[in-house]
FIROVEX-542044 format. One record per residue (C-alpha): residue number from 1; residue in three letters; chain; z, y, x. Coordinates in Angstrom, 1 decimal. Example, Ala and Ser with C-alpha at 12.3 -4.5 7.8 and 13.67 -1.06 7.14 Angstrom:
+-----+------+-------+--------+--------+--------+
:  nr : rest : kette :     pz :     py :     px :
+-----+------+-------+--------+--------+--------+
:   1 :  ala :     A :    7.8 :   -4.5 :   12.3 :
:   2 :  ser :     A :    7.1 :   -1.1 :   13.7 :
+-----+------+-------+--------+--------+--------+
# end
This chain:
+-----+------+-------+--------+--------+--------+
:  nr : rest : kette :     pz :     py :     px :
+-----+------+-------+--------+--------+--------+
:   1 :  met :     A :  199.2 :   -0.7 :   81.7 :
:   2 :  glu :     A :  199.9 :   -2.7 :   78.3 :
:   3 :  leu :     A :  203.1 :   -3.1 :   79.7 :
:   4 :  leu :     A :  204.1 :    0.4 :   79.0 :
:   5 :  asn :     A :  203.3 :    0.2 :   75.7 :
:   6 :  leu :     A :  206.0 :   -2.6 :   75.4 :
:   7 :  lys :     A :  208.8 :   -0.6 :   77.3 :
:   8 :  ser :     A :  211.4 :    0.8 :   74.7 :
:   9 :  val :     A :  212.4 :    4.2 :   74.1 :
:  10 :  ser :     A :  215.2 :    5.9 :   72.0 :
:  11 :  gly :     A :  215.6 :    4.9 :   68.6 :
:  12 :  gly :     A :  214.3 :    1.2 :   69.8 :
:  13 :  leu :     A :  210.5 :    2.6 :   69.0 :
:  14 :  thr :     A :  208.3 :    1.3 :   71.9 :
:  15 :  val :     A :  206.4 :    4.3 :   73.7 :
:  16 :  his :     A :  202.9 :    3.4 :   71.7 :
:  17 :  glu :     A :  205.0 :    3.6 :   68.1 :
:  18 :  asp :     A :  206.3 :    7.0 :   69.6 :
:  19 :  thr :     A :  202.6 :    8.3 :   70.5 :
:  20 :  pro :     A :  201.2 :    9.2 :   66.7 :
:  21 :  arg :     A :  204.8 :   11.5 :   66.7 :
:  22 :  arg :     A :  203.6 :   13.3 :   69.6 :
:  23 :  val :     A :  200.2 :   14.0 :   68.9 :
:  24 :  ile :     A :  201.3 :   15.2 :   65.7 :
:  25 :  glu :     A :  204.0 :   17.5 :   67.1 :
:  26 :  thr :     A :  201.2 :   19.2 :   69.6 :
:  27 :  ala :     A :  198.7 :   19.6 :   66.9 :
:  28 :  leu :     A :  201.6 :   21.5 :   64.6 :
:  29 :  asn :     A :  202.7 :   23.8 :   67.7 :
:  30 :  glu :     A :  198.9 :   24.4 :   68.2 :
:  31 :  leu :     A :  198.2 :   25.1 :   64.4 :
:  32 :  gln :     A :  201.4 :   27.2 :   64.2 :
:  33 :  glu :     A :  201.9 :   25.9 :   60.7 :
:  34 :  pro :     A :  205.7 :   24.7 :   59.5 :
:  35 :  val :     A :  205.5 :   21.0 :   59.2 :
:  36 :  glu :     A :  206.5 :   21.2 :   55.5 :
:  37 :  ala :     A :  203.6 :   23.3 :   54.6 :
:  38 :  val :     A :  201.4 :   20.6 :   56.0 :
:  39 :  ser :     A :  203.0 :   17.6 :   54.1 :
:  40 :  ala :     A :  202.5 :   19.9 :   51.3 :
:  41 :  ala :     A :  199.2 :   21.0 :   52.0 :
:  42 :  ile :     A :  197.8 :   17.1 :   52.5 :
:  43 :  gly :     A :  199.8 :   15.8 :   49.1 :
:  44 :  leu :     A :  203.1 :   15.1 :   50.3 :
:  45 :  pro :     A :  206.8 :   15.9 :   49.3 :
:  46 :  arg :     A :  207.6 :   19.0 :   52.1 :
:  47 :  ser :     A :  210.3 :   16.9 :   53.7 :
:  48 :  tyr :     A :  208.0 :   13.6 :   54.5 :
:  49 :  leu :     A :  206.2 :   14.5 :   57.5 :
:  50 :  arg :     A :  210.0 :   15.9 :   59.1 :
:  51 :  leu :     A :  211.5 :   12.8 :   58.4 :
:  52 :  tyr :     A :  208.5 :   11.1 :   60.1 :
:  53 :  leu :     A :  209.2 :   13.2 :   63.3 :
:  54 :  glu :     A :  212.9 :   13.6 :   63.1 :
:  55 :  asn :     A :  214.5 :   10.5 :   61.4 :
:  56 :  arg :     A :  211.2 :    8.1 :   62.3 :
:  57 :  leu :     A :  211.3 :    7.0 :   59.2 :
:  58 :  pro :     A :  208.7 :    5.4 :   58.3 :
:  59 :  arg :     A :  208.3 :    3.8 :   61.4 :
:  60 :  ala :     A :  204.6 :    4.1 :   61.0 :
:  61 :  leu :     A :  202.6 :    6.2 :   59.0 :
:  62 :  pro :     A :  200.5 :    4.6 :   55.7 :
:  63 :  ala :     A :  196.8 :    4.7 :   56.0 :
:  64 :  arg :     A :  196.3 :    7.5 :   53.6 :
:  65 :  val :     A :  198.3 :    9.5 :   54.8 :
:  66 :  arg :     A :  196.9 :    8.9 :   58.2 :
:  67 :  arg :     A :  193.6 :    9.8 :   56.9 :
:  68 :  arg :     A :  194.6 :   13.2 :   55.1 :
:  69 :  leu :     A :  197.0 :   14.2 :   58.2 :
:  70 :  ala :     A :  194.0 :   13.7 :   60.9 :
:  71 :  ser :     A :  191.7 :   15.3 :   58.5 :
:  72 :  tyr :     A :  194.4 :   18.7 :   58.4 :
:  73 :  leu :     A :  195.3 :   18.5 :   61.6 :
:  74 :  gly :     A :  192.0 :   18.2 :   63.3 :
:  75 :  val :     A :  192.5 :   15.0 :   65.1 :
:  76 :  pro :     A :  190.8 :   11.0 :   65.3 :
:  77 :  glu :     A :  192.6 :    9.2 :   63.0 :
:  78 :  ser :     A :  193.1 :    6.6 :   65.7 :
:  79 :  ala :     A :  195.8 :    8.9 :   67.5 :
:  80 :  leu :     A :  197.8 :    8.5 :   64.1 :
:  81 :  arg :     A :  198.1 :    4.5 :   64.7 :
+-----+------+-------+--------+--------+--------+
# end
């Protein structure tokens, strides 16, 4: 199963690196809140999560952002690593 984490996906990211984005997208769909509103609610610029999800910037979420976002979305922080 570890080999799956090394397989490339679009944008040069590995499957492992893309997993947090899928977790966030799923949680956002369940909450039915705009991504900009969630960014603002956790103290980030409104465009932060949109850039992370669509433009893949930053490549990985900083620890402080992971903690805030995990708490807001109700997901384990480890799912956002």
